[in-house]
C-alpha positions as CSV (number, residue, x, y, z in Angstrom):
1,X,-8.3,-14.2,28.2
2,X,-7.9,-12.1,25.0
3,X,-7.5,-14.0,21.8
4,X,-5.5,-12.4,19.0
5,X,-5.7,-13.8,15.5
6,X,-3.3,-13.0,12.6
7,X,0.2,-12.8,11.3
8,X,3.4,-13.5,13.2
9,X,6.3,-12.8,10.9
10,X,9.8,-11.6,10.8
11,X,10.7,-7.9,10.4
12,X,14.0,-7.3,8.6
13,X,14.8,-3.8,10.0
14,X,17.1,-1.8,7.8
15,X,18.7,1.4,9.2
16,X,21.9,3.3,9.1
17,X,23.2,0.8,11.6
18,X,22.7,-2.2,9.3
19,X,20.1,-4.9,9.1
20,X,18.6,-7.1,11.8
21,X,15.9,-9.8,11.9
22,X,13.3,-9.4,14.7
23,X,9.9,-11.0,15.3
24,X,6.9,-8.9,14.3
25,X,3.6,-8.7,12.6
26,X,0.8,-6.5,13.8
27,X,-1.4,-9.1,15.6
28,X,1.7,-10.7,17.1
29,X,2.9,-7.3,18.4
30,X,-0.5,-6.7,20.0
31,X,-0.3,-10.1,21.7
32,X,3.1,-9.3,23.1
33,X,1.9,-5.9,24.3
34,X,-1.0,-7.5,26.1
35,X,1.2,-10.1,27.7
36,X,3.7,-7.5,29.0
37,X,0.7,-5.6,30.4
38,X,-0.2,-8.7,32.4
39,X,-3.2,-9.7,30.4
40,X,-3.7,-13.4,29.6
41,X,-3.5,-13.6,25.8
42,X,-3.6,-16.5,23.3
43,X,-2.3,-16.0,19.7
44,X,-4.2,-17.8,16.9
45,X,-1.5,-17.8,14.3
46,X,0.1,-20.0,11.7
47,X,3.8,-20.4,12.5
48,X,6.3,-21.7,10.0
49,X,8.6,-24.5,11.0
50,X,11.6,-22.9,9.4
51,X,14.3,-21.0,11.3
52,X,12.4,-17.7,11.2
53,X,9.3,-19.5,12.4
54,X,11.2,-21.0,15.4
55,X,12.6,-17.5,16.2
56,X,9.1,-16.1,16.2
57,X,7.7,-18.9,18.4
58,X,10.5,-18.5,20.9
59,X,10.0,-14.8,21.1
60,X,6.2,-15.1,21.7
61,X,6.6,-17.8,24.3
62,X,9.4,-15.9,26.1
63,X,7.0,-12.9,26.4
64,X,4.2,-15.0,27.9
65,X,2.0,-15.3,24.9
66,X,0.0,-18.6,24.9
67,X,0.5,-20.6,21.7
68,X,-1.9,-23.4,22.5
69,X,-4.0,-22.6,19.5
70,X,-1.2,-21.8,17.1
71,X,-0.8,-23.9,14.0
72,X,2.6,-25.3,13.0
73,X,2.5,-24.7,9.2
74,X,4.5,-26.3,6.5
75,X,4.8,-23.0,4.6
76,X,7.7,-20.6,5.2
77,X,7.5,-17.6,7.5
78,X,6.4,-14.2,6.0
79,X,9.0,-11.4,6.0
80,X,8.5,-7.7,6.2
81,X,11.4,-5.4,5.3
82,X,11.1,-2.3,7.5
83,X,13.4,0.6,6.3
84,X,13.9,3.4,8.8
85,X,14.5,6.9,7.7
86,X,16.6,9.5,9.6
87,X,13.6,10.4,11.8
88,X,12.9,6.7,12.7
89,X,9.8,6.5,10.5
90,X,9.4,3.1,9.0
91,X,8.4,2.1,5.4
92,X,7.6,-1.5,4.6
93,X,8.2,-4.0,1.8
94,X,6.7,-7.5,2.2
95,X,7.7,-11.0,1.0
96,X,4.5,-12.9,1.4
97,X,4.0,-15.2,-1.6
98,X,3.2,-18.8,-0.5
99,X,3.9,-18.0,3.2
100,X,2.2,-19.5,6.3
101,X,0.1,-16.6,7.6
102,X,-2.5,-16.5,4.9
103,X,-3.4,-20.2,4.5
104,X,-6.1,-20.6,7.2
105,X,-8.7,-23.4,6.8
106,X,-11.9,-23.5,8.9
107,X,-10.7,-26.8,10.5
108,X,-7.7,-25.0,12.0
109,X,-9.9,-22.5,14.0
110,X,-10.9,-23.3,17.6
111,X,-14.4,-23.1,19.1
112,X,-14.4,-20.0,21.3
113,X,-17.7,-20.7,22.9
114,X,-17.1,-22.3,26.3
115,X,-13.6,-21.0,26.5
116,X,-12.3,-18.3,28.8
117,X,-12.0,-15.8,25.9
118,X,-13.4,-12.3,26.6
119,X,-12.3,-10.7,23.4
120,X,-11.2,-11.6,19.8
121,X,-8.8,-9.1,18.2
122,X,-7.5,-9.2,14.6
123,X,-6.7,-6.9,11.7
124,X,-4.0,-5.8,9.3
125,X,-3.0,-8.2,6.5
126,X,-4.7,-11.1,8.2
127,X,-8.1,-9.7,7.2
128,X,-6.9,-8.6,3.7
129,X,-5.0,-11.5,2.1
130,X,-6.9,-14.5,0.8
131,X,-7.6,-17.3,1.3
132,X,-7.1,-16.9,5.0
133,X,-8.9,-13.6,5.3
134,X,-12.2,-15.1,4.4
135,X,-11.8,-17.8,7.0
136,X,-11.0,-15.2,9.8
137,X,-13.9,-13.0,8.6
138,X,-16.2,-16.0,9.0
139,X,-14.9,-16.4,12.6
140,X,-15.6,-12.7,13.3
141,X,-19.1,-13.1,11.9
142,X,-19.8,-16.2,14.0
143,X,-18.6,-14.5,17.2
144,X,-20.5,-11.3,16.5
145,X,-23.7,-13.4,16.2
146,X,-22.9,-15.3,19.3
147,X,-22.5,-12.1,21.4
148,X,-20.3,-13.9,23.8
149,X,-17.1,-11.7,23.6
150,X,-15.9,-8.4,22.3
151,X,-14.8,-8.3,18.7
152,X,-11.9,-5.8,17.9
153,X,-10.3,-4.9,14.6
154,X,-7.3,-2.7,13.8
155,X,-7.4,-1.7,10.1
156,X,-3.6,-1.2,9.8
157,X,-3.9,-1.0,6.0
158,X,-1.0,-1.8,3.7
159,X,-1.6,0.0,0.4
160,X,1.7,-1.2,-0.9
161,X,0.3,-4.7,-0.9
162,X,-3.4,-4.3,-1.4
163,X,-3.6,-1.2,-3.6
164,X,-7.2,-1.5,-4.9
165,X,-8.8,1.3,-2.9
166,X,-12.4,0.5,-4.0
167,X,-12.0,-3.2,-3.0
168,X,-10.4,-2.2,0.3
169,X,-13.3,0.1,1.0
170,X,-15.8,-2.7,0.4
171,X,-13.8,-5.1,2.6
172,X,-13.3,-2.7,5.4
173,X,-17.0,-1.7,5.5
174,X,-18.1,-5.3,5.5
175,X,-15.7,-6.3,8.3
176,X,-16.2,-3.3,10.6
177,X,-19.8,-4.2,10.8
178,X,-18.7,-7.3,12.6
179,X,-16.8,-5.5,15.3
180,X,-17.6,-3.7,18.6
181,X,-14.3,-1.9,18.7
182,X,-12.5,-0.5,15.6
183,X,-9.1,1.3,15.6
184,X,-7.4,2.9,12.6
185,X,-4.7,5.5,12.0
186,X,-5.3,8.8,10.3
187,X,-3.0,7.6,7.6
188,X,-5.3,4.6,7.1
189,X,-8.3,6.8,6.6
190,X,-6.5,9.4,4.4
191,X,-5.7,6.6,1.9
192,X,-9.0,4.7,2.2
193,X,-11.2,7.8,2.1
194,X,-9.3,10.7,0.7
195,X,-12.4,12.8,0.2
196,X,-14.0,12.2,3.7
197,X,-13.2,13.7,7.1
198,X,-12.1,11.5,10.0
199,X,-15.2,12.5,11.9
200,X,-17.5,11.5,9.1
201,X,-15.8,8.1,8.8
202,X,-16.1,7.5,12.6
203,X,-19.7,8.4,12.5
204,X,-20.4,5.9,9.7
205,X,-18.7,3.2,11.8
206,X,-21.1,3.8,14.7
207,X,-24.0,3.7,12.3
208,X,-22.7,0.3,11.1
209,X,-22.9,-1.1,14.7
210,X,-19.5,-0.3,16.1
211,X,-19.6,0.7,19.8
212,X,-16.3,2.4,20.1
213,X,-14.2,3.9,17.3
214,X,-10.6,5.1,17.7
215,X,-8.3,6.9,15.3
216,X,-4.6,7.5,16.2
217,X,-2.8,10.6,14.9
218,X,0.8,9.9,15.4
219,X,2.5,12.6,17.5
220,X,-0.8,14.5,17.6
221,X,-2.5,11.9,19.8
222,X,-5.8,10.1,19.2
223,X,-9.5,10.6,19.0
224,X,-12.1,8.2,20.5
225,X,-15.8,8.1,19.9
226,X,-17.5,6.5,22.8
227,X,-20.7,4.4,22.6
228,X,-22.9,7.4,23.5
229,X,-21.5,9.3,20.6
230,X,-19.2,11.7,22.6
231,X,-15.8,12.5,21.2
232,X,-12.7,12.4,23.4
233,X,-9.3,13.7,22.4
234,X,-5.9,12.5,23.7
235,X,-3.1,14.9,23.0
236,X,0.3,13.5,21.9
237,X,2.6,12.7,24.7
238,X,6.2,14.0,24.7
239,X,8.7,11.4,23.8
240,X,12.1,11.0,22.1
241,X,11.3,8.9,19.0
242,X,13.8,6.2,18.3
243,X,11.5,4.6,15.7
244,X,7.8,4.0,15.2
245,X,7.9,0.3,14.5
246,X,5.1,-1.4,16.5
247,X,3.8,1.8,18.0
248,X,0.3,1.5,16.6
249,X,0.2,-2.2,17.7
250,X,1.3,-1.1,21.2
251,X,-1.5,1.5,21.3
252,X,-4.0,-1.2,20.4
253,X,-2.7,-3.6,23.1
254,X,-2.8,-0.8,25.6
255,X,-6.3,0.0,24.7
256,X,-7.5,-3.6,25.1
257,X,-5.6,-4.0,28.3
258,X,-7.1,-0.9,29.9
259,X,-10.6,-2.1,28.9
260,X,-9.9,-5.6,30.3
261,X,-8.8,-3.9,33.6
262,X,-12.3,-2.3,33.7
263,X,-14.0,-5.7,33.0
264,X,-15.4,-4.0,29.9
265,X,-14.6,-7.0,27.6
266,X,-16.7,-10.2,27.5
267,X,-20.3,-11.4,26.9
268,X,-22.9,-8.8,26.1
269,X,-20.1,-6.7,24.7
270,X,-22.1,-3.7,23.5
271,X,-23.6,-3.2,27.0
272,X,-20.2,-3.6,28.7
273,X,-18.7,-0.9,26.5
274,X,-21.7,1.3,27.0
275,X,-21.2,1.1,30.8
276,X,-17.7,2.6,30.6
277,X,-17.9,6.2,31.9
278,X,-16.5,9.3,30.2
279,X,-13.8,9.5,32.8
280,X,-12.9,5.9,32.3
281,X,-12.7,6.3,28.6
282,X,-10.3,9.2,29.1
283,X,-8.1,7.0,31.3
284,X,-8.2,4.2,28.7
285,X,-7.2,6.5,25.9
286,X,-4.3,8.0,28.0
287,X,-3.0,4.5,28.9
288,X,-3.0,3.4,25.3
289,X,-1.2,6.6,24.2
290,X,1.4,6.1,27.0
291,X,2.1,2.5,25.9
292,X,2.6,3.7,22.3
293,X,4.8,6.6,23.4
294,X,7.1,4.3,25.5
295,X,7.4,2.0,22.5
296,X,8.4,4.9,20.2
297,X,11.2,5.7,22.7
298,X,13.0,2.4,22.1
299,X,14.2,0.4,19.1
300,X,11.8,-1.9,17.3
301,X,8.5,-3.3,18.4
302,X,9.4,-3.4,22.1
303,X,6.4,-2.5,24.2
304,X,6.7,-1.6,27.8
305,X,5.9,-3.7,30.9
306,X,2.9,-2.8,33.1
307,X,5.1,-1.4,35.8
308,X,6.7,1.1,33.4
309,X,3.3,2.3,32.2
310,X,2.0,2.6,35.8
311,X,5.1,4.5,36.9
312,X,4.6,7.0,34.1
313,X,0.9,7.4,34.7
314,X,1.4,7.7,38.5
315,X,-0.9,4.7,39.2
């Protein structure tokens, strides 16, 4: 079972067709992607009891995401306003003050030791906004020390919300040292480190103890640095882009699902990732890119089912 921790909110998607409210949030989207790829997944989230919160919970349950560890919170549900331009690219505005997602307390977190969890994934605003970010960071640190599962982080930075670049650099560098697998976009890195190359940043992650580093490049594909230091490149896949909402989250879910299929997640995580062959890493990267491409071809954060991915890959 893969445990995903973090925000589950409402996206108010604004386009030329009007406005619609749909469940979203980066970690929640990753969890839905994993469930649709037939991976057992449990979401560790704080869900509001308002109407938006009920909509989010129903969406997650309907997609097969286990909410056994979700907290029913008194605070309202967070809202992200996603405005789509003529090409389907999304820009975001967030309404987060006093909302449920960021109010974690240590007492609300489960004990993962002894559970069936093979990986813990989190990222985005869940690791950036206090007071909850510190609580989740402590969870990552505990699990890294325990060495009983794979720790995964997707940066998914939001400079419009957390605009202090120096503080974000310090946070990210502290947190990636707790992870075995780190994923970011080239846009994340261009903002975080405007004077450094992507290759340099990925090398620094490996020096900090990250086993596998992945950087997505939109329509240009993705780069992956494997545990042995080799670099793999996945070209962009042809697709008709409807919008890019949830595409990065779909990529992350596809990546984790492919590794789970290889039994590369679990105890002794660094050794498991090191045992993945170069050919297998190429397959993992292509599956993740395929999941993201299929998501870009439909409206909203609507990741594909496993059968759709296998049909496109010919597996």
